[in-house]
C-alpha positions as CSV (number, residue, x, y, z in Angstrom):
1,X,3.2,-15.9,-0.7
2,X,5.1,-12.8,0.5
3,X,2.9,-9.2,0.1
4,X,4.5,-6.1,0.5
5,X,2.0,-2.8,0.9
6,X,2.9,0.5,0.6
7,X,1.3,3.3,1.7
8,X,2.7,5.7,-0.5
9,X,3.7,9.6,0.6
10,X,5.7,12.5,-0.5
11,X,7.2,13.0,3.5
12,X,6.4,9.4,4.6
13,X,5.5,5.9,2.3
14,X,4.4,3.1,4.9
15,X,5.3,-0.3,3.9
16,X,4.3,-3.6,5.4
17,X,5.4,-7.5,4.7
18,X,3.3,-10.0,5.4
19,X,3.2,-14.0,5.0
20,X,0.1,-15.8,3.9
21,X,0.7,-19.3,5.2
22,X,-2.3,-22.0,3.8
23,X,-5.6,-21.7,5.1
24,X,-5.2,-17.7,5.0
25,X,-2.9,-17.6,7.9
26,X,-1.4,-14.3,8.3
27,X,1.9,-13.6,9.4
28,X,3.8,-10.9,10.2
29,X,7.1,-9.8,8.6
30,X,8.0,-6.5,9.3
31,X,6.9,-2.9,8.8
32,X,8.0,0.6,8.8
33,X,8.1,3.9,6.9
34,X,10.5,5.5,4.3
35,X,11.2,8.9,4.7
36,X,12.3,11.6,2.4
37,X,12.9,14.6,5.1
38,X,16.5,14.2,4.6
39,X,16.2,15.5,0.8
40,X,15.8,19.5,0.4
41,X,12.0,20.4,0.9
42,X,12.2,22.0,-3.2
43,X,14.2,19.5,-4.0
44,X,11.2,17.1,-5.5
45,X,13.8,14.5,-8.1
46,X,15.7,13.8,-5.3
47,X,12.7,12.8,-2.5
48,X,11.4,10.7,-5.2
49,X,14.7,9.4,-5.9
50,X,14.6,8.5,-2.2
51,X,11.3,6.4,-2.5
52,X,12.5,4.5,-5.8
53,X,15.5,3.6,-3.8
54,X,13.8,2.7,-1.1
55,X,11.1,0.4,-2.4
56,X,14.1,-1.2,-4.7
57,X,15.5,-2.1,-1.4
58,X,12.8,-3.2,0.5
59,X,12.3,-6.1,-2.8
60,X,15.5,-7.2,-1.9
61,X,15.6,-7.7,1.4
62,X,12.3,-8.8,1.9
63,X,11.5,-10.9,-1.9
64,X,7.5,-10.1,-1.9
65,X,5.7,-12.3,-4.0
66,X,3.1,-9.7,-4.9
67,X,2.6,-5.9,-3.4
68,X,-0.4,-3.7,-2.7
69,X,-1.0,-0.3,-3.2
70,X,-3.3,2.8,-2.1
71,X,-4.7,4.3,-4.9
72,X,-4.9,7.9,-4.3
73,X,-7.4,10.2,-5.4
74,X,-8.2,14.2,-6.0
75,X,-8.1,16.0,-2.5
76,X,-9.0,19.5,-1.7
77,X,-5.5,20.8,-2.7
78,X,-4.8,20.4,-6.0
79,X,-0.5,20.8,-5.3
80,X,-0.6,18.5,-2.9
81,X,-2.8,15.9,-4.7
82,X,-0.4,16.1,-7.9
83,X,2.7,15.8,-5.7
84,X,1.2,12.5,-3.7
85,X,0.5,11.1,-7.3
86,X,4.7,11.5,-8.2
87,X,5.4,9.7,-4.7
88,X,2.8,7.3,-5.8
89,X,4.6,6.6,-9.0
90,X,7.7,6.4,-8.0
91,X,6.9,3.8,-5.4
92,X,4.6,2.0,-8.1
93,X,8.0,2.5,-10.9
94,X,9.7,0.9,-8.5
95,X,7.7,-2.4,-7.8
96,X,7.5,-3.0,-11.4
97,X,10.7,-2.6,-12.3
98,X,11.3,-5.2,-9.9
99,X,9.1,-7.5,-11.7
100,X,5.9,-7.2,-8.9
101,X,2.6,-7.8,-9.6
102,X,1.1,-4.9,-8.6
103,X,-2.6,-4.6,-6.9
104,X,-4.4,-1.2,-5.9
105,X,-6.7,-0.6,-3.7
106,X,-8.7,2.8,-2.3
107,X,-8.2,3.7,1.2
108,X,-12.0,3.2,2.0
109,X,-11.4,-0.6,0.5
110,X,-8.3,-1.4,2.8
111,X,-10.7,0.1,5.7
112,X,-13.9,-1.5,4.6
113,X,-11.7,-4.8,4.9
114,X,-9.1,-4.2,7.9
115,X,-11.9,-2.3,10.0
116,X,-15.2,-3.5,9.1
117,X,-15.8,0.1,7.2
118,X,-15.0,2.3,4.9
119,X,-15.2,5.3,7.2
120,X,-12.6,4.0,9.9
121,X,-10.1,6.6,11.4
122,X,-6.3,6.0,11.6
123,X,-6.4,4.9,15.5
124,X,-9.4,2.0,14.3
125,X,-7.1,0.5,11.6
126,X,-3.9,0.4,13.5
127,X,-5.9,-0.9,16.8
128,X,-7.0,-3.7,13.8
129,X,-4.1,-4.6,12.4
130,X,-2.9,-5.0,15.7
131,X,-5.2,-7.3,16.9
132,X,-5.3,-9.0,13.4
133,X,-1.6,-9.6,13.3
134,X,-1.4,-10.3,16.6
135,X,1.4,-7.6,17.4
136,X,2.4,-6.4,20.7
137,X,2.1,-2.9,20.2
138,X,0.0,-0.8,17.1
139,X,2.2,0.2,14.0
140,X,2.3,3.6,13.6
141,X,-0.3,5.2,11.3
142,X,1.5,4.9,7.9
143,X,2.7,1.7,8.5
144,X,-0.7,0.2,9.7
145,X,-2.2,1.3,6.0
146,X,1.0,-0.1,4.6
147,X,-0.2,-3.4,6.7
148,X,-3.8,-3.2,5.9
149,X,-3.3,-3.3,2.5
150,X,-1.2,-6.5,2.4
151,X,-4.1,-7.5,4.3
152,X,-6.7,-6.5,1.8
153,X,-4.8,-8.3,-1.0
154,X,-4.0,-11.4,1.0
155,X,-8.5,-11.6,1.5
156,X,-9.2,-10.3,-1.9
157,X,-6.2,-11.0,-4.4
158,X,-6.9,-14.4,-5.0
159,X,-11.1,-13.9,-5.7
160,X,-9.9,-10.7,-7.6
161,X,-7.3,-12.7,-10.1
162,X,-10.1,-15.0,-10.6
163,X,-12.2,-11.9,-11.7
164,X,-9.6,-10.5,-13.8
165,X,-9.1,-13.7,-16.0
166,X,-12.6,-13.8,-16.4
167,X,-12.8,-10.6,-17.5
168,X,-15.4,-9.7,-14.9
169,X,-13.5,-6.6,-13.0
170,X,-13.2,-3.1,-13.7
171,X,-10.6,-1.3,-15.2
172,X,-8.9,1.3,-12.9
173,X,-9.2,4.0,-15.6
174,X,-12.9,2.9,-15.3
175,X,-12.8,3.7,-11.7
176,X,-11.9,7.4,-12.3
177,X,-14.2,8.3,-14.6
178,X,-16.8,7.0,-12.5
179,X,-15.5,8.7,-9.7
180,X,-14.3,5.0,-7.8
């Protein structure tokens, strides 16, 4: 199975692609970022289109079987949260328009799965992704987070799918109402 991880951002969206071989062995395929800095700062629709088109291009190039995207929670600055939510929406729309099943994980869940604790720093996530995928160097932070999401889905995805099939998981909406 090939998994595309997406760490959404309005300026920089990280992506990571992994193959999951039999026995849950992970193989690095690609990673990088989609940047919207070429679009005018105040032109939000143009920036969202760059994200949408970038995700569609990733799908065409790597042909993933599934996607994992970070869930964004409200932070201190409501305006920044709103903009980030719109970037995330553009990414999700591109994935769904490509007929990909999309799993969503919080940053806490990804850090827990990759680094062993939910309060891991960016550098710790980068180092663990490098180690888990046997990379020659640590990927940049946005790409490392995206690869971390793909790793999280590789390990948790099958179990979550079985729980969902049995009707034993919460919906995303209920997670927001209960504060995670």
